[in-house]
C-alpha positions as CSV (number, residue, x, y, z in Angstrom):
1,M,0.0,0.0,0.0
2,T,1.4,3.4,-1.0
3,V,0.1,6.8,0.0
4,S,0.7,10.3,-1.5
5,S,-0.8,13.7,-1.0
6,A,-0.7,16.8,-3.1
7,P,-1.8,20.4,-2.5
8,G,-4.4,22.5,-4.1
9,K,-3.7,26.0,-5.4
10,V,-4.9,29.6,-5.9
11,Y,-4.1,31.8,-8.9
12,L,-2.6,35.2,-8.1
13,F,-2.8,36.0,-11.8
14,G,-3.3,34.5,-15.2
15,E,-6.0,31.8,-15.3
16,H,-7.7,31.3,-18.7
17,A,-4.9,33.3,-20.5
18,V,-2.4,30.6,-19.6
19,V,-4.3,28.2,-21.9
20,Y,-3.1,30.4,-24.8
21,G,0.5,30.5,-23.9
22,E,0.4,33.6,-21.7
23,P,2.1,33.4,-18.3
24,A,0.3,32.6,-15.0
25,V,1.4,32.6,-11.3
26,P,-0.4,30.0,-9.2
27,C,0.5,29.3,-5.5
28,A,0.1,25.9,-3.8
29,I,-2.0,26.0,-0.6
30,E,-2.2,23.6,2.3
31,R,-5.5,22.0,1.3
32,R,-4.6,18.5,0.1
33,A,-5.8,15.5,-1.7
34,T,-4.5,12.2,-0.3
35,V,-4.6,9.1,-2.5
36,T,-3.9,5.5,-1.2
37,V,-3.1,2.9,-3.8
38,E,-2.7,-0.9,-3.5
39,T,-2.1,-3.3,-6.4
40,R,-4.6,-6.1,-7.2
41,D,-4.2,-9.5,-8.7
42,D,-6.3,-8.6,-11.7
43,D,-6.6,-5.6,-14.1
44,H,-9.6,-4.0,-12.3
45,V,-9.6,-0.6,-10.7
46,R,-11.7,-0.1,-7.5
47,V,-12.1,3.5,-6.4
48,E,-13.4,4.7,-3.1
49,A,-13.8,8.5,-2.9
50,S,-14.8,10.8,0.0
51,D,-14.6,14.4,0.9
52,L,-14.6,15.6,-2.7
53,S,-17.7,17.8,-2.2
54,L,-19.6,14.5,-2.8
55,D,-21.5,12.2,-0.5
56,G,-18.7,9.7,-1.2
57,F,-18.9,6.7,-3.5
58,T,-17.2,3.4,-4.4
59,V,-17.0,2.0,-7.9
60,E,-15.2,-0.9,-9.5
61,Y,-14.5,-1.2,-13.2
62,A,-12.2,-2.7,-15.8
63,G,-10.7,-0.6,-18.6
64,S,-12.6,2.6,-18.2
65,T,-15.0,4.5,-16.0
66,G,-18.0,4.1,-18.3
67,D,-20.5,3.4,-15.5
68,R,-21.0,6.5,-13.4
69,P,-21.7,6.0,-9.6
70,D,-25.2,6.9,-8.4
71,V,-24.7,9.8,-6.1
72,D,-26.8,13.0,-5.6
73,V,-24.5,15.6,-7.1
74,P,-24.2,17.1,-10.6
75,A,-23.2,14.5,-13.2
76,S,-20.4,16.7,-14.5
77,L,-18.6,16.7,-11.2
78,V,-18.7,12.9,-10.8
79,D,-17.7,12.4,-14.4
80,A,-14.8,14.8,-13.8
81,A,-13.8,13.1,-10.6
82,M,-13.8,9.7,-12.2
83,G,-12.3,10.9,-15.4
84,Y,-9.2,12.3,-13.6
85,V,-8.8,9.1,-11.6
86,D,-9.1,7.1,-14.8
87,A,-6.5,9.3,-16.6
88,A,-4.2,9.1,-13.7
89,V,-4.3,5.3,-13.7
90,E,-3.5,5.2,-17.4
91,Q,-0.5,7.6,-17.0
92,A,0.8,5.5,-14.0
93,R,0.5,2.3,-16.0
94,E,2.5,4.0,-18.9
95,A,5.1,5.4,-16.6
96,A,5.7,2.1,-14.9
97,D,5.4,0.1,-18.1
98,A,2.6,-2.0,-16.5
99,P,-0.4,-1.8,-18.9
100,D,-2.4,-4.4,-17.1
101,A,-1.9,-3.3,-13.5
102,G,-5.0,-3.2,-11.3
103,F,-5.4,-1.0,-8.3
104,D,-7.6,-0.4,-5.2
105,I,-7.6,3.3,-4.8
106,T,-8.9,5.5,-2.0
107,V,-9.2,9.2,-2.5
108,E,-9.7,11.7,0.3
109,S,-9.6,15.4,-0.2
110,S,-10.3,18.7,1.6
111,I,-10.3,20.5,-1.8
112,P,-13.8,21.1,-3.2
113,L,-14.4,19.9,-6.8
114,G,-14.6,22.5,-9.5
115,A,-14.1,25.4,-7.1
116,G,-10.9,26.8,-8.6
117,L,-8.6,25.3,-6.0
118,G,-7.0,22.7,-8.2
119,S,-8.8,19.6,-6.9
120,S,-8.4,17.7,-10.1
121,A,-4.6,18.4,-10.4
122,A,-4.1,17.4,-6.7
123,V,-5.9,14.1,-7.1
124,T,-4.1,13.4,-10.4
125,V,-0.7,14.3,-9.1
126,A,-1.1,12.3,-5.8
127,G,-2.7,9.4,-7.7
128,I,0.1,9.0,-10.3
129,D,2.7,9.4,-7.6
130,A,1.2,6.7,-5.3
131,A,0.4,4.3,-8.2
132,T,3.9,4.5,-9.8
133,R,5.6,4.1,-6.5
134,E,3.4,1.1,-5.7
135,L,4.6,-0.4,-9.0
136,G,8.2,0.3,-8.1
137,R,8.9,3.5,-10.2
138,E,10.0,6.7,-8.5
139,L,9.2,9.8,-10.5
140,S,10.9,13.2,-10.0
141,A,8.6,16.1,-9.3
142,R,9.0,17.4,-12.9
143,E,8.4,13.9,-14.4
144,L,5.3,13.6,-12.2
145,A,4.1,17.1,-13.3
146,D,4.5,16.0,-16.9
147,Y,2.5,12.8,-16.6
148,A,-0.2,14.6,-14.6
149,Y,-0.4,17.3,-17.3
150,R,-1.0,14.6,-19.9
151,A,-3.8,13.1,-17.8
152,E,-5.5,16.5,-17.4
153,S,-5.1,17.3,-21.0
154,A,-6.8,14.0,-22.0
155,V,-9.8,14.8,-19.7
156,Q,-10.0,18.4,-20.9
157,D,-9.7,17.6,-24.6
158,G,-6.3,19.2,-25.0
159,Q,-7.4,22.5,-23.4
160,A,-5.4,22.1,-20.1
161,S,-2.4,24.1,-19.2
162,R,0.6,22.9,-17.2
163,A,0.0,25.4,-14.4
164,D,-2.2,23.4,-12.0
165,T,-0.4,20.1,-12.2
166,F,3.1,21.7,-12.0
167,C,2.1,23.8,-9.0
168,S,0.7,20.8,-7.2
169,A,3.7,18.6,-8.0
170,V,6.4,21.1,-6.9
171,G,4.6,23.3,-4.4
172,G,5.2,27.0,-3.5
173,A,4.7,29.8,-6.0
174,V,5.4,28.9,-9.7
175,R,5.5,30.7,-13.0
176,V,4.1,28.9,-16.0
177,E,4.2,30.1,-19.6
178,G,3.5,27.4,-22.2
179,D,5.8,24.5,-21.6
180,D,8.2,26.7,-19.5
181,C,7.5,25.9,-15.8
182,R,9.6,27.1,-12.9
183,S,9.4,27.8,-9.2
184,I,9.7,31.5,-8.2
185,E,10.3,33.2,-4.9
186,A,7.3,35.0,-3.3
187,P,6.8,36.8,0.0
188,D,4.7,35.4,2.7
189,L,1.2,36.3,1.4
190,P,-1.8,36.7,3.7
191,I,-4.2,34.6,1.5
192,V,-7.9,34.5,2.3
193,V,-10.3,32.2,0.3
194,G,-14.0,32.5,0.0
195,F,-16.1,29.6,-1.3
196,D,-19.6,29.9,-2.6
197,G,-20.3,26.2,-2.3
198,G,-20.7,25.8,-6.1
199,A,-18.6,24.8,-9.0
200,G,-18.0,25.9,-12.6
201,D,-17.7,23.6,-15.6
202,T,-14.0,24.1,-16.5
203,G,-14.4,22.7,-20.0
204,E,-17.4,24.8,-20.8
205,L,-15.9,28.0,-19.4
206,V,-12.6,27.5,-21.3
207,A,-14.6,26.8,-24.5
208,G,-16.6,30.0,-23.9
209,V,-13.5,32.1,-23.6
210,R,-12.0,30.4,-26.7
211,A,-15.2,31.3,-28.7
212,L,-15.1,34.9,-27.6
213,K,-11.4,35.1,-28.4
214,E,-12.0,33.7,-31.9
215,E,-15.0,36.0,-32.6
216,Y,-13.8,39.3,-31.2
217,D,-10.4,41.0,-31.5
218,F,-11.0,42.8,-28.2
219,A,-11.5,39.5,-26.4
220,A,-8.1,38.3,-27.8
221,D,-6.7,41.6,-26.7
222,T,-8.1,41.0,-23.2
223,V,-6.4,37.7,-23.0
224,A,-3.1,39.3,-24.0
225,T,-3.6,42.0,-21.5
226,I,-3.9,39.4,-18.7
227,G,-0.5,38.1,-19.8
228,D,1.0,41.7,-19.6
229,L,-0.5,42.1,-16.1
230,V,1.1,38.8,-15.0
231,R,4.5,40.0,-16.1
232,I,4.1,43.1,-14.0
233,G,3.0,41.0,-11.1
234,E,6.1,38.9,-11.4
235,R,8.3,41.9,-10.9
236,V,6.3,43.0,-7.9
237,L,6.6,39.5,-6.3
238,D,10.4,39.5,-6.7
239,P,11.9,39.7,-3.2
240,E,14.6,42.0,-4.6
241,A,12.0,44.5,-5.9
242,D,12.5,48.0,-4.5
243,A,9.4,48.0,-2.4
244,G,8.4,47.5,1.3
245,A,6.1,44.7,2.3
246,D,3.1,46.9,2.6
247,D,3.7,48.5,-0.8
248,R,4.2,45.2,-2.4
249,L,0.9,43.8,-1.1
250,A,-0.9,47.0,-2.1
251,E,0.5,46.7,-5.7
252,L,-0.3,43.0,-5.9
253,G,-3.8,43.7,-4.7
254,R,-4.3,46.3,-7.4
255,L,-3.2,43.9,-10.1
256,M,-5.5,41.2,-8.7
257,N,-8.4,43.7,-8.9
258,F,-7.5,44.4,-12.6
259,N,-7.2,40.7,-13.3
260,H,-10.7,40.0,-11.9
261,G,-12.2,42.8,-14.0
262,L,-10.6,41.3,-17.2
263,L,-11.9,37.8,-16.3
264,E,-15.3,39.3,-15.6
265,S,-15.3,40.9,-19.1
266,L,-14.6,37.4,-20.6
267,G,-17.8,36.1,-18.9
268,V,-16.2,33.7,-16.4
269,S,-17.3,35.4,-13.2
270,S,-20.7,35.0,-11.4
271,R,-22.9,37.0,-9.1
272,S,-21.7,35.0,-6.0
273,L,-18.0,35.4,-7.0
274,D,-18.5,39.2,-7.6
275,S,-20.3,39.5,-4.3
276,M,-17.4,37.9,-2.4
277,V,-14.8,40.0,-4.3
278,W,-16.6,43.2,-3.4
279,A,-17.1,42.1,0.2
280,A,-13.4,41.5,0.5
281,R,-12.4,44.8,-1.1
282,E,-14.9,46.8,1.1
283,A,-13.5,45.1,4.2
284,G,-10.1,46.5,3.4
285,A,-8.4,43.7,1.4
286,H,-5.5,44.8,-0.7
287,G,-7.2,43.1,-3.6
288,A,-9.5,40.2,-4.5
289,K,-10.3,38.1,-7.6
290,L,-11.8,34.8,-8.7
291,T,-9.4,31.9,-8.8
292,G,-9.5,29.1,-11.4
293,A,-12.0,28.6,-14.2
294,G,-14.8,30.7,-12.6
295,G,-18.5,30.3,-13.0
296,G,-18.8,29.6,-9.2
297,G,-16.4,28.4,-6.6
298,C,-13.7,30.5,-4.9
299,I,-12.2,33.9,-4.7
300,V,-8.8,34.8,-3.3
301,A,-8.0,37.9,-1.4
302,L,-4.9,39.4,0.3
303,D,-5.5,40.7,3.8
304,S,-3.5,40.1,7.0
305,T,-6.2,41.5,9.2
306,P,-9.3,39.5,10.3
307,E,-11.7,41.9,8.5
308,T,-11.9,40.2,5.1
309,L,-12.4,36.8,6.7
310,T,-15.2,38.1,8.9
311,A,-16.8,40.0,6.0
312,L,-16.8,36.9,3.8
313,R,-18.4,34.8,6.5
314,F,-21.3,37.2,6.6
315,T,-21.6,37.6,2.8
316,P,-24.8,36.1,1.4
317,G,-23.7,33.3,-0.9
318,C,-20.4,32.6,0.8
319,E,-20.5,29.1,2.2
320,E,-17.0,29.0,3.7
321,A,-14.1,31.4,4.3
322,F,-10.6,30.4,5.5
323,R,-7.0,31.4,5.5
324,A,-4.8,29.5,3.1
325,E,-1.2,28.9,4.1
326,L,1.3,28.6,1.3
327,A,2.3,25.0,0.7
328,T,6.0,25.0,0.3
329,D,6.0,21.3,-0.4
330,G,4.3,19.8,-3.4
331,V,3.6,16.1,-3.5
332,R,4.4,14.3,-0.3
333,R,5.1,10.7,0.2
334,V,3.1,9.6,3.3
335,E,4.7,6.8,5.3
């Protein structure tokens, strides 16, 4: 039996634009998915999942996850959860050169599905790491990120970026632009997350932005502007930048506010996300924006005081608010 865990993430800047080769800066946070894997004597895969914003389910299958478990949540979420597990299994088999390997898999996660906190990447990274180690193959963090990206890309019909899986595999703050992925230094950020209890359909939201970008030049310009904003944000994050801590947070917050406005113009925000963003700003946060694909889910704000956390907890439509510590470790091998 082999156990691995991997962190979720928030985006400081750059979601959606990263799909088109623009840079993005996600940060890993200490909300984790833990995957336990044990090999079987046959080629079947048995998955038991809990804490994935589902009521929990168990399903056994051979070959693919064609039969969806009967649980009382949106079909798209269950299909996504099983699709990522299925893709992770296929990548682990390929990495370990064990095409007929069967597994008993248990997935536990404190990261809500589809909420913009990288639940799918965390499950995929932890799953591939645990499965390959169970089969006797040790992957480096970068190899693991690459296999996990292939899994996400397969599920998302080639529309995935490397940002989520790389961030989950290596931890900390990272900078992703196309295939160029690297860790970057970042100051200690007072991250606050608000969650509306919902979830967006990542594939549908990404497709919607793609359609806008192809139809309107100004939408393509908006995507490019997000990339320009990320490049400015990188310079502000640099610990050697000529700015004090308070000035740095204030500038990062302003850039986050701009980023949210640009994402909103691309149609990926929602009433609940906007309400939480404005509640955070009015409470004195340096800045706030949606994180992830949008359409529902989470916002991220910067505020070292308790005011934003309190304001979000009293904001209609906010189901949960919490501080998110930066996860300096990516995937962890649990003994």
